C-alpha positions as CSV (number, residue, x, y, z in Angstrom):
1,M,29.4,62.6,25.8
2,T,30.9,59.2,26.8
3,R,33.2,57.3,24.6
4,P,31.9,54.1,23.1
5,Q,32.9,50.8,24.7
6,Q,36.1,49.2,23.3
7,V,36.3,45.5,22.9
8,M,39.2,43.3,21.8
9,I,38.8,39.7,20.6
10,I,41.9,37.5,20.4
11,D,41.1,34.2,18.6
12,D,43.0,32.2,16.1
13,D,39.8,30.9,14.4
14,A,38.7,33.2,11.5
15,D,35.1,32.0,11.7
16,D,34.9,32.6,15.4
17,R,36.4,36.1,15.0
18,S,33.9,37.0,12.3
19,F,31.0,35.5,14.3
20,F,32.1,37.6,17.3
21,Q,32.3,40.8,15.3
22,E,28.9,40.2,13.8
23,A,27.4,39.6,17.3
24,I,29.0,42.8,18.7
25,N,27.6,44.8,15.7
26,N,24.2,43.2,16.3
27,I,24.3,44.3,20.0
28,S,25.6,47.8,19.4
29,P,27.1,49.2,16.2
30,V,28.9,51.9,18.2
31,I,31.1,49.5,20.1
32,E,34.7,49.7,18.9
33,T,36.0,46.3,18.1
34,H,39.7,45.3,17.7
35,V,40.3,41.9,16.3
36,C,43.5,39.9,16.7
37,D,44.3,36.4,15.3
38,S,46.9,35.7,18.0
39,G,48.1,36.7,21.4
40,I,51.3,37.9,19.8
41,Q,49.4,40.3,17.5
42,A,47.4,41.6,20.5
43,L,50.4,42.3,22.6
44,A,52.1,44.1,19.6
45,M,49.0,46.3,19.4
46,F,49.5,47.3,23.0
47,Q,53.3,47.8,22.6
48,E,52.8,49.9,19.5
49,K,50.1,52.0,21.4
50,K,47.5,51.1,18.8
51,I,45.2,50.4,21.7
52,T,45.6,51.3,25.4
53,A,43.0,49.8,27.7
54,P,39.8,48.3,26.1
55,D,36.8,47.8,28.4
56,Y,36.8,44.1,27.6
57,I,39.2,41.6,26.1
58,F,37.7,38.3,25.0
59,L,40.5,35.8,24.8
60,D,40.5,32.3,23.3
61,F,42.3,29.8,25.6
62,N,43.4,27.3,23.0
63,M,45.6,28.9,20.4
64,P,48.9,28.0,18.8
65,L,52.2,29.8,19.3
66,M,51.0,31.7,22.4
67,N,48.1,30.0,24.3
68,G,45.5,31.9,26.3
69,R,47.3,31.3,29.6
70,E,50.5,32.8,28.3
71,C,48.7,35.7,26.7
72,L,46.6,36.4,29.9
73,I,49.8,36.6,31.9
74,E,51.3,39.1,29.5
75,L,48.1,41.1,29.2
76,K,48.0,41.5,33.0
77,K,51.5,42.8,33.0
78,I,50.8,45.4,30.3
79,L,47.4,46.5,31.7
80,Q,48.4,46.4,35.4
81,H,45.9,48.7,37.2
82,Q,43.7,49.4,34.2
83,L,40.0,48.5,34.5
84,T,40.0,46.1,31.5
85,N,37.9,43.0,32.1
86,I,39.5,39.9,30.5
87,I,37.0,37.3,29.6
88,I,38.1,33.8,28.5
89,L,35.9,32.6,25.7
90,S,36.9,29.0,24.9
91,T,35.7,25.7,23.7
92,S,37.2,24.2,26.9
93,D,34.8,23.5,29.7
94,M,37.5,21.8,31.9
95,K,37.3,22.9,35.6
96,E,41.2,23.1,35.7
97,D,41.2,25.6,32.8
98,M,38.5,27.7,34.4
99,E,40.4,27.7,37.8
100,D,43.7,28.5,36.0
101,A,42.2,31.4,34.1
102,M,40.6,32.9,37.2
103,R,43.8,32.5,39.2
104,L,45.7,34.3,36.5
105,G,43.3,37.3,36.6
106,A,40.5,36.6,34.2
107,K,37.2,38.1,35.3
108,L,35.1,35.3,33.8
109,F,35.5,32.0,31.9
110,L,32.8,31.2,29.3
111,T,32.5,28.3,27.0
112,K,31.9,29.3,23.4
113,P,28.2,29.0,22.6
114,S,27.0,26.9,19.6
115,T,24.5,29.4,18.1
116,F,24.7,33.0,17.0
117,Q,21.8,33.9,19.3
118,E,23.4,32.4,22.3
119,L,26.6,34.3,21.6
120,C,24.6,37.6,21.3
121,T,22.8,36.9,24.6
122,M,26.1,36.0,26.3
123,L,28.0,39.1,25.0
124,K,25.1,41.4,25.8
125,G,25.0,40.2,29.4
126,V,28.8,40.7,29.7
127,L,28.9,44.1,28.0
128,E,26.0,45.4,30.2
129,G,27.9,44.3,33.3
130,R,25.3,41.6,34.2
131,W,27.8,38.7,34.0
132,H,27.9,38.2,37.8
133,K,24.2,37.4,37.9
134,L,24.0,35.6,34.5
135,F,27.1,33.6,34.5
136,S,28.2,33.0,38.1
137,N,27.9,29.3,37.7
138,S,30.4,29.2,34.9
139,T,33.2,30.2,37.2
140,G,32.4,27.5,39.7
141,T,32.1,30.1,42.4
142,E,28.4,29.7,43.1
143,K,26.3,26.5,43.5
């Protein structure tokens, strides 16, 4: 029997975290979800061995104290050769932010959707490994 997927969300907005958890539960109640309200809390979870290498980390780019760029750099150091996919999920749609995130090692940069259904569809595509086909335009790599 295979282990359930593990997902981590790092977002300073309580509403977004709860929206995300509800969407994950809607997609599959067996997915293990770890929720952090800051990059600092997420890094502490790794350092304290409360989590090792989730399948996916969804990281907000615009956070106080430690922004998404800084957190991404630290996560890449901790995870090194692990197969964790780090997905930026942000309100930003600036090309510079997208390019920065991809250069720093994010697998994908997505703009937060405005409806619950759009979030579910987006997350389902990512968790099923279909993001290359569904979201290739969001990275600016395909025209």
